[in-house]
C-alpha positions as CSV (number, residue, x, y, z in Angstrom):
1,X,-13.7,-20.2,17.5
2,X,-12.5,-17.1,15.2
3,X,-13.3,-17.1,11.6
4,X,-10.7,-17.5,8.7
5,X,-10.2,-14.4,7.1
6,X,-11.1,-14.3,3.5
7,X,-7.7,-14.8,1.2
8,X,-7.4,-14.0,-2.3
9,X,-4.8,-15.4,-5.0
10,X,-2.0,-14.4,-6.9
11,X,0.0,-15.0,-9.7
12,X,3.0,-13.5,-10.0
13,X,6.4,-12.5,-12.0
14,X,9.8,-12.0,-9.7
15,X,12.4,-11.8,-11.1
16,X,16.3,-9.9,-10.4
17,X,16.4,-6.7,-12.4
18,X,19.1,-5.1,-13.3
19,X,17.8,-1.9,-14.5
20,X,14.3,-0.4,-14.2
21,X,14.2,1.9,-16.9
22,X,13.2,-0.6,-20.2
23,X,11.2,-2.1,-17.6
24,X,9.6,1.7,-17.3
25,X,9.7,2.1,-20.9
26,X,7.5,-1.2,-21.2
27,X,5.1,-0.4,-18.4
28,X,3.9,3.5,-20.2
29,X,3.6,1.6,-23.2
30,X,2.0,-0.8,-21.7
31,X,-0.6,2.3,-20.5
32,X,0.1,1.4,-16.6
33,X,-0.3,4.1,-14.2
34,X,2.5,4.9,-11.7
35,X,2.3,5.5,-8.5
36,X,4.6,7.9,-6.5
37,X,7.9,5.7,-4.4
38,X,7.3,5.3,-1.1
39,X,9.2,3.0,1.6
40,X,7.7,-0.2,2.9
41,X,9.4,-1.4,6.3
42,X,7.9,-5.5,6.7
43,X,9.1,-7.6,10.9
44,X,8.5,-11.3,9.4
45,X,7.8,-13.1,12.5
46,X,8.4,-16.8,13.2
47,X,6.2,-19.1,13.0
48,X,5.4,-22.8,14.3
49,X,6.2,-25.3,11.4
50,X,3.0,-26.8,10.0
51,X,2.3,-29.6,7.5
52,X,1.6,-28.3,4.0
53,X,2.1,-24.6,2.7
54,X,5.3,-22.6,4.4
55,X,3.2,-19.7,5.9
56,X,4.5,-16.4,6.6
57,X,3.0,-13.3,8.2
58,X,4.9,-9.9,8.5
59,X,4.0,-6.2,9.7
60,X,4.2,-3.4,7.1
61,X,4.8,-0.1,8.0
62,X,4.0,2.0,4.7
63,X,3.7,5.7,5.2
64,X,2.7,5.6,9.1
65,X,0.1,2.9,8.0
66,X,0.6,-0.9,9.5
67,X,-0.7,-4.1,7.6
68,X,-0.4,-7.3,8.5
69,X,-0.3,-9.8,5.9
70,X,-1.3,-13.7,6.4
71,X,0.3,-15.8,3.2
72,X,1.9,-19.1,1.4
73,X,3.7,-19.0,-1.4
74,X,4.8,-21.3,-4.0
75,X,7.3,-21.2,-6.9
76,X,6.9,-23.3,-10.1
77,X,8.9,-22.8,-13.7
78,X,9.4,-18.9,-12.3
79,X,6.2,-18.0,-11.5
80,X,4.7,-17.2,-7.8
81,X,1.1,-18.3,-6.3
82,X,1.0,-16.7,-3.8
83,X,-2.3,-17.5,-1.1
84,X,-3.0,-14.0,1.2
85,X,-5.0,-11.9,3.5
86,X,-4.6,-9.0,5.3
87,X,-5.9,-6.6,8.1
88,X,-5.1,-3.6,9.1
89,X,-3.6,-2.8,12.5
90,X,-3.8,1.0,13.8
91,X,-2.2,0.1,17.2
92,X,1.5,0.3,16.9
93,X,1.8,-1.8,20.3
94,X,0.7,-5.1,18.0
95,X,4.4,-5.3,16.2
96,X,5.6,-5.8,19.9
97,X,3.7,-7.7,21.0
98,X,4.1,-9.9,17.7
99,X,7.8,-10.0,17.8
100,X,7.4,-10.8,22.0
101,X,5.2,-13.6,21.4
102,X,6.6,-14.9,18.1
103,X,10.2,-13.2,17.8
104,X,11.6,-11.9,14.8
105,X,12.9,-13.8,11.4
106,X,13.8,-10.9,9.5
107,X,13.3,-6.8,8.8
108,X,12.7,-6.1,5.0
109,X,13.4,-2.8,4.2
110,X,12.5,-1.8,0.3
111,X,11.8,1.2,-1.5
112,X,8.4,0.2,-3.9
113,X,7.9,1.9,-7.3
114,X,3.9,0.4,-7.9
115,X,2.5,1.0,-11.7
116,X,-1.1,-0.2,-12.0
117,X,-3.3,-1.5,-14.9
118,X,-5.9,-3.3,-15.2
119,X,-5.9,-6.6,-12.7
120,X,-2.1,-6.8,-12.2
121,X,-0.1,-4.6,-9.7
122,X,4.0,-3.7,-11.0
123,X,6.4,-3.4,-8.2
124,X,9.8,-2.0,-9.0
125,X,11.7,-2.7,-5.7
126,X,15.1,-1.8,-4.2
127,X,15.4,-4.3,-1.5
128,X,18.2,-3.5,1.1
129,X,20.7,-6.3,1.2
130,X,19.4,-7.7,-2.5
131,X,19.4,-5.2,-4.7
132,X,16.5,-4.5,-8.0
133,X,13.7,-7.0,-7.9
134,X,10.6,-6.2,-10.3
135,X,7.3,-8.2,-9.7
136,X,4.0,-8.7,-11.4
137,X,1.1,-9.4,-9.4
138,X,-2.1,-11.0,-11.3
139,X,-4.7,-11.5,-9.7
140,X,-5.9,-14.8,-10.1
141,X,-9.5,-14.8,-10.0
142,X,-9.7,-16.8,-12.8
143,X,-6.5,-18.8,-13.7
144,X,-6.2,-19.1,-16.8
145,X,-6.7,-15.8,-17.9
146,X,-4.3,-14.9,-15.1
147,X,-1.6,-17.3,-16.3
148,X,-2.6,-15.7,-19.8
149,X,-1.5,-12.1,-18.7
150,X,1.7,-14.0,-17.1
151,X,2.7,-15.9,-20.0
152,X,2.4,-12.0,-21.9
153,X,4.5,-10.4,-19.2
154,X,6.9,-12.8,-19.6
155,X,7.2,-11.8,-23.0
156,X,7.2,-8.4,-22.5
157,X,9.3,-8.2,-19.8
158,X,11.5,-10.7,-20.1
159,X,14.5,-9.7,-22.4
160,X,15.0,-7.1,-19.6
161,X,14.7,-9.3,-16.5
162,X,17.7,-11.2,-14.7
163,X,17.2,-14.5,-13.2
164,X,13.6,-15.5,-11.5
165,X,13.5,-15.6,-8.0
166,X,12.3,-18.3,-6.1
167,X,12.2,-17.2,-2.6
168,X,9.9,-14.9,-0.4
169,X,11.9,-12.0,1.0
170,X,12.3,-13.2,3.7
171,X,14.3,-15.7,2.4
172,X,16.2,-13.9,0.5
173,X,17.9,-12.0,3.6
174,X,18.3,-14.8,5.7
175,X,20.1,-17.4,3.9
């Protein structure tokens, strides 16, 4: 039997965002470092229903690199919890094989602007068919510390954010 991957955990804020400009100002004041914007294409595959959390599988294409991401997410009071594992996939045939074996649920295309701060990735995404979405992904190695950072980010960015997003990008485009 194959070994299970090592899973990591995040706690996240995920909100619609009408205007990224005030968020960028707050990120600069926070001392976050900006990466060049990039395009991501996420192909989600259909997985059989299983008891427990809903697991998802997507293949991300970004700058010619393919990454397979297996994750489950849940939402509580505007906070998203994610358990995930990923692997680089050098062979382009893998995407075609997954599509043939599982079927494609949806393809998500987005422009991502990413900012880095200690323990946190901030994503300013413009998603085709959805609009602008802000994410703050906090590494949840220490849950109490992650929750404290999430509370800090809610206070800092809250005035600039729209409603929370209580669904994955896959669900947003399928609905």
